[in-house]
N, C-alpha and C positions, 0 to 999 in steps of 0.2 A: 792452883795455879795455872794449870792447863786449861780449866774451863774458863777462867778469866781471860786467858789469852785468846781462846777461841771466840769468846764473846766479843772482845775488843776487835778481833780480825773482821767478824761478821759486820760490826758496826761501822768500821773503816771502809769496808767494801760497799756496804750500803750508801754511805756517804759519797764515795767516788762515783758509784752508779747514778745517784741523784744528780751530781754534777754533770756527767756525761749526758744525761737526759735533757737537762736544761741547755747544755751546749748544742746538742743536736736540734732541739727545738728552735733555738735562736739562728742557728746556721740556716735552717730551712725558710726562716723569715726573709732571707734575701730574695726568695722567689714567691713564696706563698704567704699571704697576710693571715695574721691569726684570726681566727673565726671569733674568738671571745677572749677575755683576760679572767684572772681569778677574781678581781674586783667586780667585774661586770656579773659574773656568775653568783657572787654573794649577794649583790643588789638585786638580782633577778629572784633569788630565793626569799630576800627580805620583802620585796614588793608583793610577792604572791602570798606570803604569809601575813602581811599587814593588810592588804587591800583586796586580797582574793582575785586579782587580776594582774595582768602584766601589760602596762602601757610602756611601750618601748620604742625608741626611734634611733637608728643607726644606719648608715650607709657608707661604705667604704669608698673613697675616691682616690684616684692615682695622684702622683706628685704634681702633674701639670694642672690638676683641678683644685689645687690648694693655693689660695691667695697668697702671694709674697708678702702682702701687708700682714696677714695673719701670723705668718712665720716670724717676721720681724717683731710683731707686737708680743708674741708668745715668749720669744727669746728675750726681749727687752724687759718683760715682767717677771719671768721665771728663772732665767739662767742666762745673764749677759755674756758669760764666757763660754757658752756652749761649743762654739766652733773650735776652740783653743784647748779646752781642758780634756783630761784623759778619762772623764766619767765622773770625777768627784772634784769639786772645788773646795780645797782644804781652807782656803782663806774665808770663804763664805760660811763654812761650817763653824769655824773659830768665831766669827763674828756673831752668828746666830746663837751659839752658846752662850757668849758674854752677855747678849741682850736678854736672853732668857733667864740667866742667872740673876741679872740686876732687876728684872721684872718680878722673879720669885722673892728676892730679898724685900722689895718694897711690899709685896703682898704679906709676907710673913711678919714684917714691921706692923702691918695694920690687922693682923690677925685673921686674914682671909686667904683662901686658895687662890691659885691663878692657872690659867691654861698657858700653854706654849704660845709665846708672842709670835714667833718668827721661825721658820724652817731654814735649812741651808742646803736642801736636796737639789741636786741638778736634775734636768729633764731626763737624763739617762737613769738616774736613780728613781725618780718617780716612775719611769716606765718598768724598771725592773720590779718594783714593788707591786704595781698594778697587774703586770702580766702573770706573776707566779705566787705572790705570797699574800698572807693574810694581813689584816690591820693591826695585829698585836704588836706591842713595843717591848722588845727584850734584846738581849745582847746577841743570842744566836740568830735571831731573825735579822737583825742588823748587819750581822756577818755574812749571811746568806744573801741579803741584798747588795753588799759590797761585790761579792764574787759574780752575782749575775750582771751588775753593772759593767764589771771588767770584761764579762764575756760579750755583752752587748757592744761595748767600744771596740773589742778585738774582732768580732765576727761580722759586724754590720758597719757600713759607712755612716757618717753623721746625718746625711740626708735621709737615709732609710730609717735611722732612729727617730728623726723628727716626724717623718710621714707616719710611722706606726703610733707614736705618741698622739699626733693630732687626730688621727682616726679613731682612736680608742679612749680618749681621756673623757672624764665626765663633764658635762656643761649643765646639768640640772637633773632632777629626777627622772630616770629613764632616758635621758637624752645623752648620747655618747658620740663623739667625734665632731669634726668641724662641719661636715655637710649637715648633719642633723641639727646642729647648733645654729647654723646660718639660716636654715629653714624655720626652726622653731622661733627665733628672736627677730629675724630680719625678713623672712619670706623670700630669700634669694638663695643662690648656691655659694658654696665655699670659694669658688673660683671669683666670685664678683664682689667679695667683701671689700669695702673701702677702709681707708687707714683708721677712721674713728670707729667704724663698726668692728673691725678687727681688734682695736684697743679695748673696746668695751667687752668683748668676749675674753680677752686676756686677763682683764680685772677680775672676772668671775672665777678663774681657775682655783684659787686657794679654797674657795667655800662656795661651790656652785649651787648647792641647794639653798643657801642663804640668799645669795644674790639674785637667784631666780625669782624670788618673791617681788623684788623691786629692781629689775635690770637697768632702769633709767634713773636710778636714785641719784641725788647730788653727789654722794661719795663716788659712785661708779662713774659718773660724767667727769668729775673732777680728777679721779685717778686716771681715767682713760685719756684725758688731755695730756697729762704728765707723760704717760707712755707713748702717745702718738709724737710728742715732741722728741723722744729718744729713739724713735724707731730708725731713722736715717743713719744713726751712729752703729746700729748693730750690724755684726759680721754674720752673714749667712754661710752655712756650710757649703 
């Protein structure tokens, strides 16, 4: 019994230390931009293993060098309630779960598997996952993602969360951040992106490697027009 108590104590202390580590790293991001994310490091390893070279493009730009059109487009596309929620949009999660359950039921009726149709993660949740976690899907990882999300919301303001997200999110294989994406797709700076250009980049976020193959496909252009129409209704932090 004593051994079990000691083991449990050690595990609990390790968990607490890990949370303090995450909190300390996040608090520092008020002044120091993260050099890389967990997702970026895993992608670098994959590219080196698969291609034996590292084709990489990323350049941090400050808030003033990020187009307001891009901010509006990404919020409109990924997380319309970003400025108001506390990190988790429970309504969006419930809606996404219902859509995925219905899609799975249709696939089961036809005897074939299906992938997740839609996610309900907020920008803060996406950033929490990309900064520190792996791509595995299990209950403990989702629990840790929620804790990190709450730390982000508690220790950083919304504008800083959005800046870090836009500077670190993937926009293609080896293309990370708004400045690299603007250069890669439109040969301009992130500050100079117009509404339709910003909307096209926002469309790519759920599946950047797939959309990178046809960044001006009919689907991307049609979806971008929808996002552009919604952008003026978006509330910026």
